[in-house]
C-alpha positions as CSV (number, residue, x, y, z in Angstrom):
1,M,-17.1,6.3,-10.9
2,K,-14.1,4.9,-9.2
3,R,-11.2,3.6,-11.1
4,I,-11.3,-0.3,-11.6
5,L,-7.6,-1.0,-11.9
6,F,-7.5,-4.5,-13.3
7,S,-10.5,-4.7,-15.8
8,A,-8.4,-3.9,-18.8
9,L,-5.1,-2.6,-20.1
10,L,-4.8,1.1,-21.0
11,T,-5.2,1.7,-24.7
12,G,-2.5,3.0,-27.0
13,A,1.2,2.7,-26.4
14,V,3.5,4.0,-23.8
15,V,7.2,4.6,-24.7
16,L,10.1,5.2,-22.4
17,V,12.7,7.5,-23.9
18,L,16.0,7.8,-22.1
19,G,17.8,11.0,-22.8
20,L,16.5,14.0,-24.7
21,A,13.6,13.6,-27.1
22,S,11.2,15.8,-29.0
23,H,7.4,15.4,-28.8
24,V,5.4,16.1,-32.0
25,N,2.2,18.0,-31.7
26,A,2.7,18.7,-28.1
27,Q,2.3,21.8,-25.9
28,D,5.2,22.6,-23.5
29,A,3.7,23.6,-20.3
30,T,3.9,23.8,-16.5
31,A,1.5,21.9,-14.2
32,S,-0.4,25.1,-13.4
33,Q,-0.8,26.0,-17.1
34,L,-2.2,22.6,-17.9
35,E,-4.6,22.7,-15.0
36,A,-5.8,26.2,-15.9
37,A,-6.3,25.4,-19.6
38,W,-8.4,22.3,-19.0
39,T,-12.1,22.7,-20.0
40,G,-13.3,19.2,-19.5
41,G,-13.4,16.0,-21.6
42,L,-10.3,14.7,-23.5
43,E,-7.8,17.2,-24.6
44,A,-5.2,17.1,-27.4
45,P,-1.7,15.7,-26.4
46,V,0.3,17.9,-24.1
47,T,3.8,17.8,-22.8
48,W,4.5,18.5,-19.2
49,N,8.1,19.6,-18.9
50,G,7.7,22.7,-16.5
51,N,9.1,24.9,-19.4
52,G,12.5,23.6,-18.5
53,S,12.0,23.2,-14.8
54,Y,11.3,19.5,-15.2
55,P,8.8,17.8,-12.9
56,I,10.5,15.7,-10.3
57,V,9.2,12.4,-8.9
58,T,8.2,12.9,-5.3
59,W,6.0,10.0,-4.2
60,I,5.2,6.6,-5.7
61,A,1.6,5.8,-4.6
62,S,1.2,2.5,-6.4
63,A,3.7,0.0,-7.8
64,P,3.2,-3.2,-9.8
65,S,3.3,-6.5,-7.9
66,G,6.7,-8.0,-8.0
67,S,8.5,-4.6,-8.4
68,I,11.1,-3.2,-6.0
69,Y,8.5,-1.2,-4.2
70,N,5.8,-3.9,-4.0
71,P,7.8,-7.2,-4.1
72,G,5.1,-9.6,-3.3
73,S,2.8,-11.4,-5.7
74,S,-0.3,-9.7,-4.2
75,L,-1.1,-7.2,-1.5
76,D,-4.4,-7.3,0.4
77,G,-5.6,-9.7,-2.3
78,Y,-4.8,-7.3,-5.2
79,T,-2.4,-7.9,-8.0
80,Y,-1.2,-4.6,-9.3
81,S,0.0,-3.9,-12.8
82,N,0.0,-0.1,-12.9
83,W,2.3,2.7,-11.7
84,A,0.8,5.7,-10.0
85,V,3.6,8.3,-9.6
86,Y,3.3,11.7,-8.2
87,A,5.6,14.4,-9.7
88,A,5.8,18.1,-9.3
89,D,7.3,21.1,-11.0
90,P,7.6,24.5,-9.2
91,T,4.0,25.4,-10.0
92,G,2.2,22.2,-9.0
93,G,2.0,18.5,-9.1
94,M,0.1,15.7,-11.0
95,D,-0.2,11.9,-11.0
96,L,1.3,9.8,-13.8
97,F,-0.8,6.6,-14.3
98,Y,0.4,4.0,-16.6
99,N,0.7,0.2,-17.0
100,E,3.9,-1.7,-16.5
101,T,3.4,-3.8,-19.7
102,I,3.9,-0.8,-22.0
103,S,6.9,0.9,-20.3
104,S,10.1,-0.4,-18.7
105,Y,10.5,2.8,-16.7
106,V,10.8,2.2,-13.0
107,P,10.4,5.6,-11.2
108,T,12.8,6.8,-8.5
109,Q,12.4,9.7,-6.2
110,G,14.4,12.5,-7.6
111,D,14.0,11.6,-11.3
112,A,13.4,14.7,-13.5
113,L,11.0,13.9,-16.3
114,S,9.5,15.3,-19.4
115,I,6.0,13.7,-20.0
116,A,3.9,13.7,-23.0
117,G,0.4,12.3,-22.9
118,T,-3.3,13.3,-22.2
119,Y,-4.1,15.6,-19.4
120,T,-7.4,14.4,-17.9
121,P,-8.2,14.8,-14.1
122,F,-9.5,11.7,-12.4
123,D,-12.0,12.3,-9.5
124,A,-10.8,16.0,-9.6
125,F,-7.2,14.9,-9.1
126,P,-4.9,16.2,-11.9
127,E,-3.5,13.3,-13.9
128,I,-1.6,12.6,-17.1
129,E,-2.3,9.2,-18.5
130,N,-2.1,7.1,-21.6
131,N,-4.9,7.7,-24.2
132,A,-5.4,7.1,-27.8
133,A,-5.6,10.9,-28.3
134,G,-2.3,11.4,-26.5
135,P,-0.1,8.2,-26.0
136,L,2.1,8.6,-22.9
137,S,5.8,9.0,-23.3
138,I,8.2,9.5,-20.4
139,T,11.6,11.1,-21.0
140,L,14.1,10.7,-18.1
141,E,16.0,14.0,-18.1
142,S,18.2,13.5,-15.0
143,Q,18.3,11.7,-11.7
144,G,19.2,12.5,-8.0
145,N,17.3,15.8,-7.9
146,T,15.7,17.2,-4.8
147,P,11.9,17.4,-5.2
148,Y,10.4,20.9,-5.2
149,N,8.3,19.9,-2.3
150,P,10.5,17.4,-0.5
151,V,7.9,17.0,2.4
152,P,4.1,16.9,2.3
153,I,2.2,20.1,2.7
154,I,0.7,20.4,6.2
155,T,-3.0,21.4,5.8
156,T,-6.3,21.2,7.8
157,I,-9.7,19.5,7.2
158,P,-11.6,22.8,6.8
159,T,-9.1,23.9,4.1
160,I,-9.5,20.8,1.8
161,N,-13.1,19.8,2.7
162,V,-14.5,22.1,0.1
163,G,-16.0,21.9,-3.4
164,T,-14.3,22.1,-6.8
165,N,-13.8,25.0,-9.1
166,S,-16.7,24.0,-11.5
167,L,-16.3,23.8,-15.2
168,P,-16.6,25.7,-17.4
169,G,-14.6,28.6,-16.1
170,G,-12.9,26.7,-13.4
171,N,-10.4,24.0,-13.6
172,G,-12.5,21.2,-12.1
173,L,-10.1,20.8,-9.1
174,N,-10.4,21.2,-5.4
175,Q,-11.0,24.9,-4.4
176,S,-8.2,24.7,-1.8
177,G,-5.6,24.8,-4.6
178,L,-4.0,21.7,-3.1
179,A,-5.3,19.2,-5.7
180,G,-2.2,17.6,-7.1
181,S,-0.2,18.0,-3.9
182,I,0.9,15.4,-1.4
183,I,-0.6,16.7,1.8
184,E,-0.6,15.9,5.5
185,L,-3.3,16.1,8.2
186,Q,-1.7,16.2,11.7
187,N,-3.1,15.0,15.1
188,V,-6.2,13.5,13.7
189,T,-8.2,10.3,14.4
190,L,-9.9,7.7,12.2
191,G,-13.7,7.0,12.4
192,N,-13.0,3.3,12.2
193,A,-10.2,3.3,14.7
194,G,-9.7,-0.1,16.3
195,S,-11.8,-1.9,13.7
196,A,-10.7,-4.2,10.9
197,W,-10.2,-2.4,7.6
198,G,-11.7,-5.4,5.8
199,S,-9.8,-7.7,3.5
200,H,-9.6,-6.9,-0.3
201,Q,-11.9,-3.9,-0.4
202,N,-11.9,-0.2,-0.6
203,V,-13.1,1.5,2.7
204,T,-15.0,4.7,3.3
205,T,-14.6,6.0,6.8
206,T,-14.0,9.5,8.3
207,V,-11.0,11.5,9.6
208,S,-11.4,14.1,12.4
209,D,-9.4,16.7,14.1
210,G,-11.8,16.7,17.1
211,V,-13.9,19.5,15.7
212,N,-14.0,19.0,12.0
213,T,-14.7,15.8,10.1
214,M,-14.4,14.8,6.4
215,T,-14.6,11.6,4.3
216,L,-11.4,9.3,4.2
217,Y,-11.3,6.8,1.3
218,L,-8.8,3.9,1.6
219,W,-8.5,3.3,-2.2
220,A,-6.8,-0.1,-2.1
221,S,-7.9,-1.3,-5.5
222,S,-5.9,1.4,-7.2
223,Y,-3.0,2.2,-4.9
224,S,-0.6,-0.3,-3.4
225,D,0.3,2.1,-0.6
226,A,-3.5,2.0,0.5
227,A,-3.3,-1.7,0.4
228,A,-0.2,-1.6,2.7
229,I,-2.1,0.5,5.1
230,A,-5.0,-2.1,5.1
231,V,-2.8,-5.0,6.0
232,A,-0.5,-3.2,8.5
233,N,-1.1,-3.6,12.3
234,G,-2.8,-6.9,11.7
235,G,-5.4,-5.3,9.4
236,I,-6.7,-3.1,12.3
237,A,-7.2,0.6,11.8
238,P,-4.8,2.5,14.1
239,T,-6.1,4.2,17.2
240,G,-5.0,7.4,18.9
241,L,-3.7,10.6,17.3
242,L,-2.3,10.1,13.8
243,D,-0.4,12.0,11.1
244,I,-2.0,11.0,7.7
245,Y,-0.4,11.6,4.3
246,G,-2.2,11.5,1.0
247,F,-4.2,13.7,-1.4
248,V,-7.6,15.2,-1.8
249,D,-9.9,14.3,-4.6
250,D,-13.6,14.8,-5.3
251,F,-16.3,12.0,-5.6
252,S,-19.9,12.8,-6.3
253,N,-19.3,16.5,-5.6
254,S,-17.8,15.7,-2.2
255,A,-14.2,16.1,-1.1
256,E,-12.4,13.0,0.3
257,F,-9.0,12.4,1.7
258,V,-7.2,9.4,0.1
259,P,-4.3,8.2,2.4
260,V,-1.1,6.8,1.2
261,E,0.6,6.5,4.6
262,I,-0.5,6.7,8.2
263,L,1.9,7.2,11.2
264,A,1.2,7.3,14.9
265,V,1.9,10.5,16.6
266,P,4.6,9.9,19.3
267,E,3.7,10.2,23.0
268,P,5.2,13.3,24.6
269,G,7.8,11.2,26.5
270,T,9.2,9.9,23.2
271,L,10.2,13.4,22.3
272,V,12.3,13.6,25.4
273,L,14.0,10.4,24.5
274,A,14.9,11.8,21.0
275,G,16.2,14.9,22.5
276,L,18.4,13.0,24.9
277,G,19.9,10.8,22.1
278,G,17.7,7.9,22.9
279,L,16.1,5.5,20.4
280,G,14.5,8.5,18.7
281,L,11.3,9.5,17.3
282,L,11.0,6.9,14.4
283,L,10.8,3.9,16.8
284,F,7.5,5.3,18.0
285,R,6.1,6.0,14.6
286,R,4.2,3.1,13.1
287,R,5.0,2.7,9.4
288,K,3.0,0.6,6.9
């Protein structure tokens, strides 16, 4: 079932450790090693440190209400208390999901981290979270680093609209190999274009490249970035060609694209303006 963000605090404790620290009863590993070793269920505590190539914060998909990234008291009617932070090492990426009440760590893009906790994919998206079996601990190793994947990976609907590598034997993630990556679909349209997203709700619609179509799930209850999409443009889903950023998960054995940002594709004439030193491309790209 889908995550209900506000029903209860995560169990256990999350500890922020600034500087170097050792993690007892932990397995040093890269993202790909953790994903390959998972056999389902809750695992023993692990440490994700990239074997020295520390995972770097790349995208902040959800931030607590009142934080620097989400300054209001609520967004689309939701009051957020959790962080959802995407980080990646050279072998792959994962989501860090934790509650603000048990860690003072405020993530910044470029932070290099060592993370101890429980590896347990959620809706077939690789995730490290807080769990009684493996309480989450975040060690800030350094700041100001360039992410290993500084821009989203451009992909296509046929590539990601596939099943999962089933357990046992597989890793339970999308067969495209892009689970855990921030990805981009270019020049696509929404199935609900021009309609209201609807206030304070998750929305299931479609995304199409004109030939291929897959499910798009606006997951506003878990991700403040998704709520920002829902309230942008007067709450109306954008029309025309779009570039959509997000990740692919799996729900009820069906792949779905979860957006964290939607930008309008500029008209051809705007590219000429940019080349001539005019107002430039960004003025024609709608941000949330």
